[in-house]
VMD Tcl script that draws the C-alpha trace (Angstrom):
set ca {
  {-3.14 -2.37 -12.17}
  {-6.29 -0.31 -12.54}
  {-9.65 -1.98 -13.04}
  {-13.17 -0.75 -13.60}
  {-15.41 -1.66 -10.68}
  {-17.30 -4.11 -12.89}
  {-14.03 -5.97 -13.65}
  {-13.04 -6.59 -10.01}
  {-12.81 -10.26 -9.05}
  {-15.68 -11.40 -6.81}
  {-13.25 -12.27 -3.99}
  {-11.41 -8.91 -4.06}
  {-11.44 -7.29 -0.60}
  {-10.10 -4.28 1.27}
  {-9.18 -3.78 4.90}
  {-7.28 -1.42 7.19}
  {-4.84 -1.53 10.07}
  {-3.42 0.91 12.62}
  {0.22 1.88 12.09}
  {0.74 4.09 15.15}
  {2.37 6.92 13.18}
  {2.29 8.51 9.75}
  {4.81 6.82 7.44}
  {7.64 8.81 5.89}
  {7.62 9.52 2.16}
  {9.81 7.30 -0.04}
  {12.42 9.54 -1.61}
  {13.50 8.94 -5.18}
  {16.34 10.55 -7.11}
  {14.00 11.24 -10.05}
  {10.24 11.15 -9.43}
  {9.60 10.94 -13.17}
  {11.46 7.63 -13.60}
  {9.73 4.41 -12.52}
  {13.11 2.66 -12.27}
  {14.25 5.25 -9.72}
  {11.28 4.43 -7.48}
  {11.81 0.72 -8.05}
  {15.44 0.99 -6.89}
  {14.47 3.05 -3.82}
  {11.67 0.58 -3.00}
  {13.95 -2.45 -3.31}
  {16.43 -0.83 -0.92}
  {13.59 0.05 1.49}
  {12.38 -3.58 1.54}
  {15.90 -5.01 1.87}
  {16.88 -2.83 4.84}
  {13.57 -3.59 6.66}
  {14.04 -0.54 8.89}
  {10.51 0.82 8.39}
  {7.19 -0.99 8.55}
  {5.42 1.41 6.18}
  {6.27 4.09 3.66}
  {4.21 6.55 1.60}
  {4.67 6.81 -2.16}
  {3.14 9.28 -4.57}
  {0.10 7.97 -6.43}
  {0.63 7.42 -10.15}
  {-3.09 8.01 -10.72}
  {-3.69 11.09 -8.54}
  {-0.39 13.04 -8.15}
  {-1.52 14.92 -5.02}
  {-2.39 11.69 -3.22}
  {-0.19 8.96 -1.82}
  {-0.34 5.23 -1.17}
  {0.98 3.45 1.91}
  {3.10 0.36 1.30}
  {3.77 -2.21 4.02}
  {7.12 -3.98 4.25}
  {6.66 -7.76 4.72}
  {10.34 -8.11 5.71}
  {9.91 -5.78 8.72}
  {9.72 -7.50 12.12}
  {6.37 -5.84 12.94}
  {4.58 -6.81 9.72}
  {3.06 -10.05 10.99}
  {1.90 -8.39 14.21}
  {-0.47 -6.06 12.36}
  {-4.14 -6.54 13.19}
  {-6.74 -6.54 10.41}
  {-10.16 -5.99 12.07}
  {-12.26 -7.00 9.08}
  {-12.30 -7.53 5.34}
  {-14.89 -5.85 3.14}
  {-15.90 -6.80 -0.38}
  {-14.96 -4.33 -3.11}
  {-17.81 -5.40 -5.36}
  {-20.49 -4.53 -2.78}
  {-22.07 -1.07 -2.75}
  {-21.77 -0.85 1.03}
  {-18.70 -3.04 1.51}
  {-20.37 -5.98 3.23}
  {-18.14 -7.94 5.61}
  {-16.94 -11.39 4.64}
}
mol new
graphics top color blue
foreach p $ca { graphics top sphere $p radius 0.5 }
foreach p [lrange $ca 0 end-1] q [lrange $ca 1 end] { graphics top cylinder $p $q radius 0.2 }
display resetview
């Protein structure tokens, strides 16, 4: 979902964590079909072999997003040093 900054909920936050290595890119049989990525993503979550994976951005094709797998054993060990508000100009801590 894409929102204008003015439409972000007041409690919307962002954070970061250290992964230890650069995630692999999720491979899809047809990068132009959403269902192909959905199938590859469902398999990735179900196998729980990787903590994180990179997927091509739908908004900016030359960028990627990192997805975290909540079924991976290391997911709940991730450390989140702080949360910052999206609706603040300077990202004030919560």
